[in-house]
VEXBADREN-192148 format. One record per residue (C-alpha): residue in one letter; x, y, z. Coordinates in pm, whole numbers, padded with zeros to 5 digits, always signed. Example, Ala and Ser with C-alpha at 12.3 -4.5 7.8 and 13.67 -1.06 7.14 Angstrom:
2
A+01230-00450+00780S+01367-00106+00714
***
This chain:
727
M+20903+24849+03985L+20723+24522+03920M+20486+24541+03627Q+20232+24266+03566S+19914+24240+03366V+19609+24027+03435H+19301+23948+03224I+19007+23931+03465C+18670+23808+03342G+18636+24035+03040A+18845+24321+03193I+19212+24397+03143I+19394+24476+03467L+19725+24654+03463C+19910+24608+03788I+20202+24822+03890T+20328+24701+04232H+20011+24720+04445H+19815+24967+04229C+19577+24823+03974L+19396+25008+03694S+19092+24849+03533S+18978+24916+03180E+18698+24697+03046N+18732+24605+02680Q+19046+24817+02654T+19379+24716+02508V+19683+24793+02727S+19998+24871+02528N+20304+24649+02594N+20099+24425+02832V+19825+24168+02784T+19627+24243+02467K+19310+24073+02349S+19513+23874+02101E+19744+23759+02378S+19442+23662+02583N+19323+23452+02287D+19668+23299+02273L+19623+23196+02639K+19298+23027+02546S+19473+22848+02262I+19752+22729+02488F+19512+22579+02734N+19256+22461+02475L+18983+22686+02616D+18658+22731+02426G+18558+23059+02588N+18214+22925+02662V+17998+23227+02762T+17709+23180+03002K+17409+23408+03006S+17420+23703+03248L+17228+23657+03568E+17021+23910+03742K+17184+24049+04052A+17058+23858+04356N+16971+23997+04695P+17016+23827+05031A+16738+23580+05093E+16607+23415+05401D+16326+23281+05183H+16257+23245+04807T+16310+23609+04699Q+16231+23779+04376A+16602+23779+04293Q+16618+23404+04312R+16312+23370+04090N+16476+23602+03839T+16791+23399+03831S+16627+23059+03807E+16561+23075+03429D+16911+23197+03354G+17047+22943+03599E+16884+22661+03406Q+17041+22796+03091M+17382+22803+03260N+17341+22448+03377K+17247+22340+03021E+17550+22511+02880T+17792+22364+03138H+17635+22013+03160G+17868+21762+03010V+18145+22021+02957K+18477+21883+03079P+18682+22164+03237D+18988+22238+03026C+19193+22318+03338P+19223+22062+03613P+19122+22115+03976L+19384+22299+04180G+19351+22041+04454L+19118+22149+04734E+18970+21798+04737S+19297+21612+04683L+19472+21822+04948K+19723+21953+04699V+19603+22293+04827S+19723+22334+05187D+19513+22472+05470D+19713+22798+05487Q+19621+22877+05128L+19256+22914+05230E+19110+23215+05411A+18766+23341+05489S+18590+23659+05589S+18459+23488+05899Y+18370+23139+06016W+18114+22987+06247S+18357+22775+06445V+18702+22619+06421G+18548+22305+06273L+18372+22517+06005G+18680+22718+05915P+18806+22787+05562H+19028+22476+05573R+18707+22270+05570G+18569+22427+05256R+18694+22144+05035L+18485+21954+04777N+18357+21624+04913I+18510+21663+05259Q+18322+21451+05512S+18226+21552+05861G+18249+21339+06174L+17942+21184+06332E+17871+21495+06537D+17814+21848+06407D+17999+22140+06567D+18316+21949+06644E+18659+22038+06501Y+18601+21817+06191D+18285+21957+06045G+18163+21926+05686A+18217+22269+05517W+18326+22632+05560C+18039+22819+05715A+18046+23202+05751G+18015+23346+06100V+17799+23630+05967E+17496+23613+05736D+17542+23878+05472Q+17656+23927+05115E+18003+24043+05214Q+18124+23694+05321W+18382+23512+05113L+18610+23205+05095Q+18948+23291+04939L+19215+23075+04774D+19579+23181+04726A+19702+22983+04426L+20064+23089+04516R+20134+23186+04156P+19961+23342+03857T+19691+23099+03751L+19447+23086+03467F+19110+23035+03655T+18835+22874+03450G+18567+22769+03695V+18435+22676+04035I+18251+22369+04166L+18034+22400+04476Q+17864+22171+04726G+17665+22229+05041R+17764+22131+05393N+17813+21756+05465S+17585+21694+05766I+17316+21449+05880W+17177+21708+06120S+17151+22034+05923L+17070+22166+05576N+17306+22439+05453W+17408+22536+05102V+17470+22840+04886R+17228+22907+04600T+17401+23189+04412Y+17745+23348+04434K+17985+23589+04273V+18358+23553+04208Q+18641+23808+04244F+19011+23801+04149S+19321+23974+04272N+19700+23983+04229D+19775+24095+04584S+19464+24016+04798L+19415+24392+04848V+19258+24513+04527W+18981+24290+04388Q+18804+24288+04058P+18470+24110+04001C+18421+23842+03741M+18220+24010+03463N+17973+23869+03216G+17975+24132+02944S+17893+24463+03108E+17742+24308+03425E+17892+24135+03725A+17842+23760+03683V+17625+23576+03937F+17663+23196+03931I+17412+22930+04028G+17517+22718+04324N+17342+22427+04495E+16991+22302+04569D+17097+22017+04796L+17387+21914+05020E+17584+21677+04802T+17538+21733+04427P+17843+21917+04292V+17752+22206+04058L+17999+22341+03804A+18018+22699+03686L+18258+22788+03411F+18361+23155+03394P+18248+23357+03089E+18613+23432+03025P+18923+23250+03166S+19095+23482+03408V+19460+23510+03525A+19527+23607+03886Q+19687+23467+04203Y+19388+23494+04433I+19023+23402+04386R+18729+23464+04612I+18391+23292+04622N+18131+23546+04747P+17790+23391+04841Q+17489+23599+04753T+17188+23380+04847W+17155+23062+05042F+16898+22801+05151S+16618+22982+05333N+16625+22758+05644G+17002+22738+05655T+17311+22960+05656I+17615+23030+05438C+17807+22703+05408L+17993+22555+05112R+18251+22313+04995A+18444+22402+04681E+18691+22309+04413V+18860+22567+04188L+18963+22488+03829G+19277+22649+03699C+19595+22616+03499P+19913+22740+03670M+20094+22990+03448P+20467+22967+03373D+20660+23196+03610P+21027+23231+03504D+21095+23480+03788S+21002+23228+04056L+21242+22949+04146Q+20963+22779+04342F+20777+22702+04021S+21054+22681+03769E+21069+22300+03765T+20827+22085+03578E+20535+21960+03783S+20600+21621+03940G+20465+21314+03763S+20600+20979+03655T+20882+20871+03426D+20702+20543+03347D+20551+20526+03003L+20195+20426+03102D+19847+20516+02991F+19762+20778+03258R+19392+20852+03201H+19059+20726+03316H+18935+20426+03123N+18569+20338+03076Y+18464+19980+03016N+18556+19967+02649E+18882+20153+02694M+18973+19920+02982R+18916+19615+02760K+19132+19770+02488L+19414+19844+02731M+19410+19494+02875K+19416+19354+02523S+19714+19567+02434V+19904+19440+02739N+19819+19085+02644D+19939+19144+02286E+20262+19298+02409C+20334+19019+02662P+20148+18709+02543N+20394+18474+02715I+20326+18599+03064T+19965+18727+03047R+19615+18588+03007I+19279+18763+03017Y+18980+18576+03155T+18640+18658+03304I+18484+18545+03628G+18127+18651+03552R+17910+18946+03455S+17763+19249+03630Y+17393+19301+03658T+17380+19484+03324G+17597+19220+03153L+17941+19381+03165K+18215+19118+03202L+18434+19109+03511Y+18777+19086+03346V+19085+18957+03519M+19443+18994+03399E+19661+18697+03499I+20033+18748+03505S+20258+18441+03537D+20545+18266+03361N+20296+17987+03288P+19961+18162+03249G+19647+17957+03271K+19786+17693+03508H+19835+17657+03876E+20193+17549+03934L+20264+17321+04227G+20414+17527+04510E+20360+17861+04345P+20135+18097+04550E+19831+18270+04402F+19797+18645+04461R+19509+18881+04370Y+19436+19252+04372V+19067+19357+04356A+18966+19716+04273G+18643+19900+04208M+18415+19723+04449H+18269+20070+04495G+18239+20194+04146N+18313+20561+04218E+18640+20475+04399V+18832+20468+04074L+19199+20511+04162G+19242+20139+04234R+19113+20056+03888E+19368+20286+03719L+19652+20164+03945L+19586+19801+03845L+19576+19896+03479N+19902+20081+03533L+20043+19783+03721M+19978+19535+03443Q+20137+19769+03189Y+20433+19825+03419I+20498+19457+03484C+20477+19380+03110H+20716+19666+03018E+20970+19593+03291Y+20964+19218+03227N+21050+19284+02863R+21324+19524+02970G+21490+19260+03194N+21398+19411+03532Q+21518+19129+03762R+21281+19216+04046V+20978+19197+03819I+21110+18885+03640Q+21146+18712+03980L+20800+18818+04086V+20642+18683+03763K+20843+18362+03784D+20759+18286+04146T+20401+18416+04172R+20074+18371+03986I+19917+18720+03993H+19555+18798+03927L+19432+19161+03879L+19061+19241+03882P+19048+19613+03803S+18670+19656+03816M+18452+19451+04044N+18162+19694+03998P+18174+19809+03635D+17809+19923+03638G+17876+20169+03924Y+18194+20288+03754E+18022+20373+03431T+17765+20581+03626A+18043+20780+03796Y+18252+20806+03480E+17964+20963+03294K+17958+21257+03537G+18336+21284+03560S+18594+21316+03836E+18474+21646+03977L+18097+21611+03936S+18026+21252+04044G+18013+21354+04408W+18082+21135+04704A+17839+20844+04647L+17730+20834+04284G+17834+20496+04143R+17932+20348+04477Y+17665+20078+04472S+17583+19809+04222F+17313+19859+03964E+17069+19703+04213G+17179+19944+04487I+17388+19687+04681D+17696+19783+04871M+17917+19488+04786N+18144+19537+05083H+17851+19435+05303N+17721+19166+05063F+17939+18862+05151P+17813+18609+05403D+17859+18719+05763L+18069+18422+05886N+18205+18615+06185N+17889+18597+06381I+17828+18232+06281M+18170+18146+06428W+18130+18361+06738D+17778+18225+06810A+17907+17868+06780Q+18185+17948+07022E+17939+18091+07274L+17723+17777+07256A+18001+17516+07249T+18107+17334+07558D+18440+17256+07398K+18555+17559+07200R+18831+17350+07041R+18568+17165+06840V+18440+17488+06684S+18577+17540+06334N+18803+17846+06302H+18837+17828+05922Y+18664+17703+05604I+18331+17805+05755P+18050+17725+05511M+17813+17986+05381P+17478+17999+05564E+17194+17809+05393Y+16985+18122+05321Y+17266+18282+05127T+17255+18021+04855S+16890+18068+04750T+16767+18269+04458E+16579+18496+04702A+16897+18606+04876L+16991+18966+04799V+17333+18877+04658A+17476+19083+04373P+17587+18885+04067E+17925+19048+04108T+17954+18913+04461R+17850+18566+04352A+18115+18576+04076V+18391+18675+04317I+18294+18400+04568S+18315+18137+04290W+18653+18285+04185M+18776+18254+04543Q+18681+17889+04559D+18824+17799+04218I+19173+17936+04288P+19373+17874+04610F+19458+18237+04677V+19712+18306+04951L+19718+18686+04975S+19503+18970+04850A+19431+19334+04883N+19104+19515+04821L+19162+19869+04683H+18926+20146+04788G+18935+20527+04806G+18819+20824+05008E+19074+20795+05287L+19446+20730+05340V+19476+20424+05562V+19523+20047+05541T+19275+19830+05734Y+19300+19466+05836P+19055+19205+05966F+18836+19162+06144D+18609+19424+05981C+18312+19327+06197T+18278+19377+06572R+18131+19129+06813D+17792+19202+06971W+17721+19473+06708I+17937+19735+06881P+17979+20038+06645R+18356+20026+06660Q+18602+19816+06863D+18938+19651+06799T+18845+19297+06696P+19164+19111+06605T+19205+18780+06426A+19427+18499+06544D+19679+18630+06287N+19669+18988+06410D+20045+19035+06419F+20091+18924+06060F+19797+19130+05940R+19952+19435+06109W+20274+19357+05930L+20095+19336+05595A+19918+19666+05652T+20245+19833+05762V+20429+19707+05450Y+20179+19893+05225A+20141+20202+05438S+20510+20254+05504A+20603+20235+05136N+20317+20465+05027M+20469+20808+04962V+20165+21002+05094M+20089+20785+05398A+20455+20790+05497N+20470+21170+05489P+20455+21290+05847D+20341+21635+05743R+20039+21528+05543R+19696+21664+05626M+19430+21418+05732C+19153+21360+05479H+18832+21412+05672S+18778+21361+06039E+19005+21070+06140D+19375+21116+06219F+19518+20780+06112Q+19876+20897+06145Q+19844+20837+06520H+19800+20469+06429N+20088+20475+06174N+19828+20477+05896I+19695+20127+05975I+19394+20028+06179N+19186+19720+06257G+18883+19749+06031A+18632+19700+06311D+18811+19968+06519W+18730+20216+06242H+18367+20114+06180T+18199+19777+06186V+18135+19615+05844P+17936+19287+05865G+17971+19076+05551S+18299+19226+05426M+18510+19056+05160N+18816+19062+05390D+18650+18869+05668F+18488+18625+05428S+18819+18560+05256Y+18985+18484+05589L+18712+18261+05729H+18596+18080+05417T+18925+18038+05228N+19296+18030+05303C+19348+18384+05176F+19461+18677+05390E+19324+19006+05269I+19349+19373+05367T+19179+19693+05248V+19384+19983+05115E+19218+20326+05115L+19429+20487+04846S+19349+20860+04852C+19134+21128+05005D+18984+21191+04661K+18778+20899+04543F+18789+21009+04179P+19116+21201+04124H+19143+21411+03810A+19337+21246+03529S+19618+21495+03581E+19678+21348+03929L+19713+20989+03805P+20094+20993+03733V+20162+21126+04085E+19927+20864+04239W+20104+20589+04049E+20439+20701+04193N+20283+20725+04540N+20169+20359+04521K+20406+20183+04285E+20649+20052+04545S+20366+19956+04784L+20191+19754+04514L+20512+19561+04435L+20629+19519+04790Y+20292+19396+04908M+20286+19130+04640E+20623+19001+04755Q+20477+18933+05102V+20301+18627+04956H+20637+18449+04992R+20661+18484+05373G+20599+18203+05619I+20608+17837+05527K+20488+17636+05228G+20508+17277+05111V+20328+16977+04973I+20134+16725+05172R+20162+16380+05016D+20043+16022+05064K+20340+15817+05189D+20257+15520+04964T+20134+15683+04643K+20322+16010+04662A+20005+16180+04544G+19911+16515+04690I+19642+16519+04956A+19371+16785+04918N+19197+16948+05214A+19460+16842+05468I+19441+17070+05772I+19754+17267+05867K+19746+17376+06229V+19999+17619+06383D+20043+17573+06756G+19932+17892+06934L+19742+18038+06642D+19370+17957+06640H+19330+17971+06265D+19394+17670+06042I+19432+17645+05666R+19382+17366+05412S+19595+17221+05138A+19495+17280+04778L+19379+17028+04524D+19732+16912+04448G+19832+16893+04809D+20037+17215+04819Y+19980+17473+05091W+20104+17815+05202R+20085+17944+05559L+20173+18313+05603L+20371+18368+05926N+20599+18614+06085P+20966+18517+06154G+21003+18255+06431E+20994+17885+06508Y+20661+17711+06483K+20516+17372+06575I+20304+17258+06280T+20050+16973+06292V+19901+16832+05975W+19618+16579+05951A+19373+16466+05687E+19071+16235+05674G+19192+15870+05677Y+19553+15957+05777F+19755+15972+06093P+19851+16329+06195R+20210+16445+06158I+20404+16708+06357R+20704+16911+06247H+20893+17218+06371C+20948+17478+06101N+21162+17790+06122V+21061+18107+05940G+21329+18360+05850S+21305+18736+05810E+21351+18739+05431P+21046+18704+05197H+21133+18348+05101A+20900+18089+05238T+21049+17798+05431I+20983+17463+05270C+20799+17242+05514D+20671+16930+05338F+20464+16652+05505T+20420+16289+05420L+20111+16125+05582T+20046+15761+05648K+19700+15618+05610T+19537+15482+05918S+19589+15103+05955Q+19331+14855+05836D+19322+14703+06188R+19224+15038+06329L+18958+15084+06063K+18818+14740+06145Q+18803+14828+06514I+18611+15146+06438L+18366+14967+06212A+18320+14674+06463S+18230+14917+06738G+17943+15045+06523R+18095+15385+06471K+18150+15558+06139I+18486+15666+06015P+18517+16040+06094R+18445+16260+05800D+18537+16619+05729D+18187+16763+05745Q+18313+17117+05710V+18440+17044+05360R+18123+16859+05256I+17887+17135+05377R+18110+17396+05216A+18105+17217+04882M+17730+17155+04897R+17654+17521+04976M+17882+17633+04692R+17698+17411+04445K+17367+17567+04558L+17508+17914+04516R+17623+17839+04163I+17292+17682+04071S+17094+17980+04202T+17336+18215+04018K+17265+18037+03686I+16889+18065+03750L+16916+18442+03826N+17135+18494+03520R+16879+18322+03298R+16601+18541+03450R+16807+18856+03385E+16878+18757+03021Q+16509+18691+02961Q+16413+19025+03119Q+16673+19209+02910R+16534+19048+02588L+16181+19149+02683N+16299+19505+02750K+16462+19519+02407V+16140+19394+02241K+15937+19659+02430R+16174+19936+02322K+16137+19828+01957
***
């Protein structure tokens, strides 16, 4: 006969097979005593925070007396739980650690509003009432409805977080609810608050997560959320997360092994601005010969945008060595990329010192730049609330409310409009497209963070980049913007095949994306696309960083959506590192594909800057860097390459690209045009052709930097005035 004891919300439950006896405030001999319960709290560092009892609520289709009675106590509960960090982590409804078959419900409105959709922060599709709706909604409106979780093992439950239904068409949320526990899903005991059944305050809007900590931590296998009242003009709908610590279970082989994590000795926690600076400084102190910290600008509130450079010769561009960058935290609440880059810089430092040949080779052959937080203002806002309470959008935007992924110049439509108007499309520039004039003024709504990144892009000849986001599991590649403002349509670049390769490299090495049995995050099944998709074929994004990078510089860039959960709990970070470690390394190594070389003057042997490298059959050119070196990313094959520069005769070569990530050396020596030819041009009254694209691009960049300095001075003056006023 199986004997098991459970402490449920102030009551001791003695379970013998399927028969449970409840005795409130009673000690059960040879089972769980009150002292043992206190030991459980000590083990899990629980403070036993007790909320005030709430008056029992009645069903409400309007503001009932019961809701008025609970409002004062609800305010007290919110005060007592505000700022309290749950001692037990989320079980994983949001992160999908909890599978669909662990969730059940008393009833549901439709398949798309079934229990499997009752996950914190889950997003619906564009239409309501399809199979991917934005919550669990009960099929019956009464107080007997419930959403149930099977934790699969005895678990110390400590709290619940609730949201309303994600929808742009309807308003549905739960205002108050009860909680019950069970060992067998047959006999249920209510969560008690002293001598009364606890009633918890839920939501007053669709999106704000509301935390309720239980008066007493409770051990059980099953938990039910039982709505009592709901929005008067809506129905019973909710999204939830459950907080709990799995208990050791020596009788179960399934849970006998230690929870999966990482064997790497890294700082797995969330780092605010000051903690991030300290960590970066510690890496620099540990590996001073291969690291350098520098800043590219400041956020609106004055936080510095720090970059960690990793190279065998930090601080200097080496001839022929490609420049690589990772950018994270463009949306401040999508925090996993920030932590992965902090992990990555620690990992490279540690492994370099240990003699890891793969890492040593990467550092020796590549100049790596890691920007862990492009939007530090937004991050600090989300961090203050915490991983479970920041919601879906808090901290996404800059301090000024700007979405930086729409904040770069829209060069796509400039190029496409020019192509439509041109009689000879070959004369329309397909690269190095200058910023529009309006974008460089002080009146342009350009975030200081965006301005800083644009300057950074122009100062360093980046070859390859990835922009790390969160909230989905997919890798997207340019173009991100559709033609003719179509909501979504496959809009490939000239380098579509190589971009698909880059996206596939990351997705196929990512342990979650590569899992064929994984559940989709929200409403899009990206597995049917092998976890990669053209950005514009997902949703159009005018002014994206990826498209700007491709059309304004030589750099190829993709976006990686790292996880369903934008702000994973700290306990998930070791697993997320393992999920992405190989992808992060493998993707960096792709910077060495294709061809590279140096373009020199035949007579002086000096490098030629801004020489144009044209690949026959690919309508996207690149330019040589200041020292004359260049890198052209290409798939394996044989290519006809034409190089020309202002004042030089063009040169053609055939270059073969192999399948290994080692770029083929393809140097060019150019001969200046003859004096006789120059004399003929001048005698005919014509001017020597000039590279207007480069001149306009440089002029607009100067204007952008001047306007940035003016805006920075204005901000500093305003901040000084604000300080004086506060004094």
